[in-house]
C-alpha positions in Angstrom: 29.7 133.8 -73.7 27.0 135.9 -71.8 28.1 139.1 -69.5 27.5 137.9 -65.9 30.5 136.7 -64.4 32.8 139.8 -64.0 36.2 137.5 -63.9 37.9 134.4 -65.4 40.3 132.6 -62.7 43.8 132.9 -64.0 44.7 129.5 -62.0 44.9 127.7 -64.6 47.0 129.9 -67.8 50.6 129.0 -68.5 51.7 131.9 -66.9 55.0 131.5 -65.0 53.8 133.0 -61.4 50.6 131.5 -62.3 51.5 128.6 -58.9 52.5 131.0 -57.3 49.4 133.4 -58.0 46.7 130.4 -57.2 43.9 132.2 -57.5 44.4 135.5 -58.6 41.3 137.2 -60.6 41.5 139.5 -63.3 38.5 142.0 -64.5 37.2 141.3 -67.7 37.5 144.8 -68.5 40.8 144.7 -68.1 41.6 142.1 -71.0 43.5 143.9 -73.5 42.0 143.8 -77.0 44.6 140.6 -78.5 43.5 138.8 -75.0 39.7 138.8 -76.1 40.0 138.6 -80.4 41.9 135.0 -79.1 38.5 134.4 -76.9 36.1 135.2 -79.1 38.0 133.2 -82.4 38.2 130.2 -79.7 33.6 131.0 -79.6 33.4 130.1 -83.2 30.6 127.9 -83.7 28.3 129.1 -86.7 25.0 127.3 -86.8 23.5 128.4 -89.9 20.2 126.9 -89.4 19.3 129.5 -86.6 21.0 132.6 -89.0 18.6 131.6 -91.5 16.1 134.5 -90.9 17.0 138.3 -91.0 18.9 140.6 -89.0 16.4 143.3 -89.0 13.3 141.2 -88.5 11.3 142.5 -85.4 11.5 139.6 -83.7 14.8 138.9 -83.2 15.8 135.0 -82.4 16.6 134.4 -79.0 20.0 135.1 -77.5 20.8 131.3 -76.4 20.2 130.7 -80.8 22.9 133.4 -81.7 25.7 130.6 -80.8 28.8 132.4 -80.7 27.2 135.9 -81.9 26.4 136.6 -77.9 30.0 138.9 -77.4 28.2 141.8 -80.7 25.6 141.7 -78.3 27.4 142.5 -74.4 28.7 145.9 -75.0 29.8 148.2 -77.1 33.4 147.4 -77.0 32.9 144.0 -77.3 30.7 144.8 -80.5 33.4 146.4 -82.2 36.0 144.5 -81.4 33.6 140.9 -82.7 32.8 143.6 -86.0 36.4 144.6 -86.8 37.8 140.8 -86.5 37.6 139.4 -89.6 38.4 136.3 -88.2 35.2 136.0 -87.0 33.4 135.8 -90.0 35.1 133.5 -92.5 33.1 130.6 -92.0 29.8 131.3 -94.4 26.4 129.3 -95.6 23.7 130.4 -97.7 21.5 128.9 -94.9 22.0 132.3 -92.9 19.7 133.8 -95.3 21.0 136.8 -97.5 21.5 138.9 -95.0 23.9 137.6 -93.3 25.8 135.8 -95.4 26.2 140.0 -96.6 27.2 140.7 -93.6 29.8 137.9 -93.5 31.2 138.6 -97.2 32.2 142.4 -95.8 33.4 141.7 -91.8 35.8 138.6 -93.3 37.3 141.9 -95.1 40.0 140.0 -98.0 40.9 136.9 -95.5 40.5 133.8 -97.5 36.8 132.2 -96.7 35.2 129.2 -96.6 31.6 128.3 -98.0 29.0 125.7 -98.5 25.5 126.7 -100.3 23.0 123.8 -98.3 22.8 122.2 -94.6 20.8 119.3 -95.8 22.3 117.5 -99.2 19.5 115.8 -99.8 17.1 118.2 -100.4 17.4 118.8 -103.8 15.3 121.5 -104.3 17.0 123.5 -101.3 15.9 127.2 -102.2 19.9 128.2 -101.1 21.8 126.6 -103.3 21.0 129.3 -106.0 22.1 131.5 -104.0 25.6 130.6 -104.4 25.6 131.4 -108.2 26.2 135.3 -107.5 28.8 134.6 -104.3 30.8 132.6 -106.3 31.2 134.7 -109.6 31.8 137.5 -107.2 34.1 135.8 -104.1 35.3 132.2 -105.5 38.9 133.3 -106.0 39.3 134.1 -101.8 38.0 131.2 -101.0 40.0 128.4 -99.0 37.1 125.8 -98.8 34.7 125.6 -101.1 31.1 122.6 -100.5 28.5 122.3 -102.8 25.0 120.4 -103.8 24.6 120.9 -108.0 21.7 119.7 -109.7 21.0 116.0 -110.3 22.5 115.1 -114.5 24.2 118.4 -113.7 28.5 118.6 -114.5 30.9 121.2 -112.3 30.0 124.1 -112.2 30.8 126.9 -114.5 33.0 129.4 -112.2 35.2 126.3 -110.8 36.5 126.9 -114.4 39.2 128.9 -113.5 42.4 129.8 -111.3 41.7 129.2 -108.1 44.7 130.3 -105.6 43.4 130.2 -102.4 41.3 126.9 -102.7 42.7 124.2 -100.8 38.8 121.9 -100.0 36.0 121.3 -103.0 33.6 118.7 -102.0 30.8 118.7 -104.3 27.1 116.6 -103.4 25.3 115.8 -107.2 23.3 112.9 -108.8 25.1 111.5 -111.0 27.8 114.3 -111.7 29.0 114.3 -115.5 32.8 114.9 -116.3 32.6 113.4 -119.1 32.2 115.9 -122.5 33.6 119.2 -120.5 36.3 121.0 -119.4 36.8 120.4 -115.3 39.8 118.6 -116.4 41.1 121.3 -118.0 40.2 124.4 -117.0 39.8 124.4 -113.3 43.5 124.8 -111.7 43.5 124.9 -108.0 47.7 124.6 -106.9 46.6 124.3 -103.6 43.8 121.9 -103.8 44.8 119.4 -101.0 41.5 117.4 -100.2 38.9 116.4 -103.0 34.8 114.7 -102.0 32.8 113.5 -104.8 29.4 112.7 -104.5 28.0 110.6 -106.6 30.4 110.9 -109.8 29.5 108.4 -112.9 32.5 109.1 -113.6 35.7 112.0 -112.8 38.7 112.5 -115.0 42.4 111.1 -112.3 44.3 111.7 -115.6 43.5 115.7 -114.5 47.3 117.0 -113.1 46.1 118.8 -109.9 44.9 114.8 -109.0 48.5 114.1 -108.6 49.4 117.0 -105.1 46.0 115.7 -103.2 46.1 114.9 -100.2 42.8 113.5 -99.6 40.6 111.5 -102.3 37.4 110.4 -102.2 34.7 109.5 -104.7 31.8 108.2 -103.7 29.0 107.2 -106.5 25.8 106.2 -104.6 23.5 105.9 -107.7 24.8 102.8 -110.3 28.3 100.8 -109.0 30.4 101.7 -112.1 34.5 101.4 -112.8 37.5 102.9 -114.7 38.8 101.3 -116.8 42.5 99.9 -115.7 44.6 102.2 -118.1 43.0 105.0 -117.0 43.1 104.2 -113.1 46.6 102.7 -112.8 48.5 105.3 -114.3 47.3 108.4 -112.5 47.5 106.5 -109.3 50.8 105.9 -109.4 51.1 109.8 -109.5 49.6 110.5 -106.5 53.0 110.1 -103.8 51.7 112.8 -102.0 48.1 110.7 -100.9 47.5 110.1 -97.7 43.6 109.4 -97.7 42.0 107.5 -100.5 38.1 106.3 -100.7 36.5 104.5 -103.4 32.9 103.7 -103.3 31.3 102.2 -105.9 33.6 103.7 -108.9 36.6 101.5 -108.9 39.5 99.7 -111.6 37.7 97.4 -113.5 39.7 94.1 -113.9 40.3 93.8 -118.2 43.5 94.1 -118.9 45.0 94.6 -115.4 46.9 91.4 -115.0 50.3 92.9 -116.7 50.4 96.3 -114.7 52.7 96.2 -112.2 51.7 97.2 -108.1 51.2 100.7 -106.9 53.0 102.2 -104.2 51.8 104.4 -102.3 53.7 105.0 -99.6 51.7 107.9 -97.9 49.0 106.4 -96.9 47.1 105.8 -93.6 43.8 105.6 -94.5 42.6 103.9 -97.1 38.5 103.3 -97.7 37.3 100.3 -100.8 34.0 100.0 -101.3 32.3 97.8 -104.5 32.3 94.6 -106.0 33.8 91.9 -104.5 36.6 91.1 -107.5 36.7 94.6 -107.8 38.1 95.3 -104.5 40.5 92.0 -104.3 42.7 93.8 -107.8 42.7 96.6 -107.0 43.9 95.3 -103.3 45.9 92.9 -105.2 47.8 95.6 -107.1 48.5 97.9 -104.0 51.5 98.1 -101.7 50.9 100.1 -98.2 52.3 99.9 -94.9 51.0 100.9 -92.0 47.2 102.0 -92.7 43.9 102.3 -91.7 41.8 100.0 -93.2 38.3 100.3 -94.3 36.9 97.0 -97.0 33.8 96.4 -98.0 33.5 93.7 -100.7 29.6 93.1 -102.3 27.7 90.7 -104.5 29.7 87.7 -103.0 28.6 84.4 -104.4 29.9 81.5 -101.9 28.5 79.1 -104.5 30.3 81.0 -107.7 33.7 78.8 -108.4 35.4 82.4 -109.0 34.3 83.1 -105.4 37.0 80.8 -103.9 40.1 82.3 -105.3 39.1 85.6 -104.6 38.8 84.8 -100.8 42.0 82.8 -101.6 43.1 86.3 -102.4 41.3 88.3 -99.7 43.5 86.0 -97.1 46.9 86.9 -98.8 46.3 90.4 -98.8 45.1 90.4 -95.2 48.3 88.5 -94.4 50.6 90.6 -96.2 48.9 94.1 -93.9 49.4 92.0 -91.1 52.9 91.9 -91.4 52.8 95.4 -91.3 52.3 95.6 -87.7 54.3 92.7 -86.7 56.9 93.1 -84.2 55.0 95.8 -82.2 53.0 94.6 -79.6 51.4 98.1 -79.2 49.6 98.0 -82.8 47.6 94.5 -81.9 44.3 94.9 -82.2 42.7 95.6 -78.7 39.2 95.2 -79.9 36.7 93.4 -81.3 32.9 93.8 -83.0 30.6 91.9 -85.4 27.3 93.0 -87.0 25.9 90.6 -88.6 22.4 90.1 -90.0 20.8 87.2 -92.3 18.5 89.0 -94.5 17.2 86.3 -96.6 18.2 88.6 -100.2 21.2 90.3 -99.6 22.9 89.0 -95.6 25.2 90.9 -94.7 28.3 91.4 -91.8 30.6 94.1 -90.2 34.2 93.9 -89.0 35.5 96.0 -86.4 39.0 95.8 -84.8 40.4 97.9 -82.7 44.3 98.7 -82.2 43.3 101.1 -79.3 42.8 100.5 -75.5 38.9 101.0 -75.4 36.5 100.9 -72.8 33.3 98.7 -72.0 30.7 100.5 -73.5 33.2 100.9 -77.3 30.8 101.6 -80.0 32.6 101.9 -83.0 32.4 104.2 -85.9 29.9 103.0 -88.5 32.1 101.9 -91.3 29.4 99.4 -93.2 28.1 99.9 -96.9 25.6 102.5 -97.3 23.2 100.3 -99.4 23.0 97.7 -96.1 20.4 97.8 -93.6 20.6 98.0 -89.9 17.4 97.8 -87.9 15.2 98.9 -91.2 16.7 102.2 -91.6 19.4 102.5 -95.3 22.2 104.2 -94.3 21.5 108.6 -95.3 22.9 108.3 -99.5 23.9 112.0 -98.9 26.4 110.4 -96.4 30.5 111.4 -96.5 32.9 109.8 -94.5 33.7 111.8 -91.7 36.8 110.9 -92.3 37.2 112.6 -95.4 35.4 115.6 -94.6 35.9 119.1 -95.3 39.8 118.5 -94.3 42.1 115.9 -93.1 43.0 116.8 -90.0 39.7 113.9 -88.7 42.1 111.8 -86.4 42.8 108.5 -87.2 43.7 105.4 -85.3 44.6 102.4 -87.7 41.6 100.7 -87.4 40.9 97.8 -89.6 36.7 97.6 -90.3 36.3 94.7 -93.2 31.9 94.5 -94.0 30.3 91.3 -96.2 27.3 91.8 -98.6 26.9 88.0 -99.6 24.1 87.4 -102.1 21.1 84.1 -101.4 23.5 82.3 -98.9 23.3 79.4 -96.8 24.0 80.9 -93.2 26.9 77.8 -92.4 28.3 79.4 -95.0 28.4 82.1 -94.1 29.7 81.5 -90.4 33.0 79.6 -92.5 33.6 82.2 -94.5 33.5 84.4 -91.4 35.1 82.0 -89.5 38.7 81.6 -92.3 38.4 86.2 -92.6 39.1 86.2 -88.8 41.6 83.3 -89.0 44.5 86.3 -90.6 43.8 88.7 -88.7 46.1 88.8 -84.8 43.5 88.7 -82.2 45.4 87.1 -79.5 45.1 90.4 -77.4 41.5 91.6 -77.9 39.9 92.1 -74.3 36.9 93.9 -75.4 34.5 91.5 -77.7 30.7 93.5 -79.2 28.8 91.3 -80.8 24.9 92.6 -82.6 23.0 91.4 -85.0 19.6 91.1 -86.4 17.1 88.5 -88.3 19.7 84.9 -88.4 18.6 81.6 -86.2 22.9 81.2 -86.9 25.5 84.1 -85.7 29.2 83.8 -85.8 30.7 84.2 -81.7 34.5 84.3 -82.6 35.6 83.2 -78.5 38.0 81.0 -80.3 39.8 84.1 -82.1 40.0 85.9 -78.9 40.9 83.9 -75.9 42.1 86.2 -74.1 39.0 88.6 -73.9 37.9 90.2 -70.4 34.4 92.1 -71.4 31.7 90.8 -73.6 28.6 92.9 -74.9 26.4 91.4 -76.5 23.0 92.6 -77.8 19.8 91.3 -78.7 19.1 88.7 -80.5 22.8 87.6 -80.2 22.9 87.4 -76.7 21.4 83.7 -76.0 24.4 82.1 -78.9 27.0 84.0 -77.0 26.1 81.9 -74.5 25.7 78.6 -75.3 29.2 79.7 -76.8 31.0 80.6 -73.6 29.6 77.0 -72.4 30.6 74.9 -75.3 33.9 72.6 -75.2 36.2 72.5 -78.2 38.4 70.4 -79.4 40.5 68.9 -77.0 37.8 69.3 -73.8 39.0 73.2 -74.7 36.6 76.2 -73.1 36.4 79.3 -74.5 36.7 83.1 -72.9 38.9 81.7 -69.4 39.9 85.2 -68.3 35.8 86.4 -69.3 35.5 88.6 -65.9 33.0 90.7 -67.6 29.5 90.4 -69.7 27.4 93.0 -71.0 23.5 92.4 -71.5 22.5 96.0 -72.0 18.9 95.8 -73.8 17.8 92.5 -72.9 14.2 94.1 -71.7 13.1 91.9 -68.1 10.1 90.2 -69.9 13.3 88.5 -72.4 13.9 86.0 -69.4 10.6 84.3 -69.6 10.4 81.6 -72.4 7.0 81.2 -74.3 7.4 77.2 -73.7 7.0 75.5 -70.3 10.6 73.7 -71.9 11.9 76.6 -71.8 10.9 78.6 -69.1 14.1 81.1 -68.3 15.9 79.8 -70.4 18.7 82.7 -70.9 18.6 82.6 -66.9 19.2 79.2 -66.7 22.0 79.7 -69.2 23.8 82.1 -67.3 23.3 80.9 -63.4 24.5 77.2 -65.0 27.5 79.6 -66.9 28.6 80.8 -62.8 28.8 77.5 -61.4 30.5 76.5 -64.7 32.9 78.4 -64.4 33.7 78.1 -60.3 33.6 74.4 -60.2 36.0 74.2 -63.2 39.0 76.7 -61.6 38.5 78.8 -64.4 38.4 82.5 -64.3 35.2 84.3 -62.6 32.7 86.2 -64.4 32.5 89.2 -61.7 30.0 91.1 -63.1 27.2 91.6 -65.2 25.8 94.6 -66.1 22.0 95.0 -66.7 20.3 97.9 -66.9 17.9 98.5 -64.1 18.6 94.7 -62.5 15.6 95.1 -59.9 13.1 95.1 -62.6 15.0 91.9 -63.8 14.5 90.2 -60.7 11.2 90.6 -60.2 10.8 89.6 -63.5 12.2 86.4 -62.8 10.1 86.0 -59.9 7.0 86.1 -61.5 7.9 83.8 -64.9 9.3 80.9 -62.3 6.9 80.7 -60.0 7.9 82.1 -56.6 11.8 80.9 -57.5 12.8 84.6 -56.5 14.1 83.0 -53.1 15.5 80.3 -55.3 18.3 83.4 -57.0 22.1 82.1 -56.3 23.3 84.3 -53.9 26.8 84.2 -56.9 24.2 86.3 -59.7 22.6 88.3 -57.3 25.9 89.8 -56.0 27.6 89.8 -59.7 24.6 91.5 -61.6 25.3 95.4 -62.0 23.5 98.4 -62.8 25.0 99.0 -66.8 26.7 101.8 -66.7 26.2 103.3 -70.0 23.0 105.4 -71.2 21.6 102.7 -73.5 17.8 102.3 -73.5 15.5 99.0 -72.9 14.8 97.4 -75.7 
């Protein structure tokens, strides 16, 4: 907020006479202190990186870097109001620098505060981490949210070993965080604790009394995959009747002596994220009794040549049938969009399937949910990343989406495609209208057109485009065509040069595929494709002219009429 505008328009206010007094304005100087404070509270956005400098520095920070602290530099009245309003100073990061931390702690008075001792958890030698020690020692009793970076191979911070009456959310980042041989289970007491997220624990005392009252629990092991003995896992889980969100990554129950364990009911569960070895994930799913939850599953170490894998896939199919039955009979909860990402690296091929129950636009880009160990575009997912749905609070919205990732050992493409076809056959996809295809390093892609007969928009990224076009032109059993209602096709990242083939026999393969597809759908009386979205259509047409030996004027009128500018901000690859 700045001091340049002198008036605010009241025509949008909720007052009774706002409609009769449309356009009425009042000078800001007449705002009451209560109104100004409320405006200040709405404007609170702390950026600790830009505050990491002494407040008395001879070279003050640029005005735009102060963020909401601009309100303390408008006039004396605003400055006094802001400084005397403790609620504005309750979000504290050590990366602000010592002087700002001291100011926030003083100005927040006796209000509860949130506290963090790092800005980037991957920086092990974070100079601001050690600043936490004296702050925790003095102020931890009034902290309602704590996010800590701890040393590698360390144990929980000593100041956590006490009763913390205000604490509602605790997040700990560490490598190989050790809970064994510590008093954490007995000495840590937080009667109001609702949210707990720990990355990366080697073990965790699920039997601790505070665990039973959690609403959100995230244990994400990003070092070496581990497991918890069934006896130390299922009984504590059975007592978590309030649990709404559960995330377990590579820290799942083992399979020994788990056969006779009764199913665990979690009646309030709304979000379930399980990532780990396939046998452990499937074993846990077979023991859970859940309702309509947002599901995020990743199975690793899948060996399609092993004899036990077939049994695991059978059990997974049974679970999906039971899971989908909870949504049956409600047309508003069927899947509306489907995304399939495939990567056929030789050592570790993987697939990520995401289905959304809400209506989405054609430029839909689902949130990334695959295991952190897989690679996309040659980049490993950040090891320090916690799913945003489990960060800081449990207020992040849920959509009821479905995400399923499969990470295989070495596997033949045909076997992978058969496994995907079987998996998608268990999902209710008849109402899917948007299909998104993406992939890497594969000569054969799974194009799920038989499973989405009513799809209206397909968005395909290289190198899936040619496979998608071939599938659209393919005749299935009984001479049946797929995607009969398809009206729009987006090809957002095809560069113009992609139209030109490398050999004389494959000149302009994509161009020919698209032209034949358009003509076939018209001649066979199917729904015509009304729009093909490309980035910079003129560049594509010029590429066709140069690559087709003067075929510019031979472009079908149908093609020139339906090709339009891509409406999103994707860049040409």
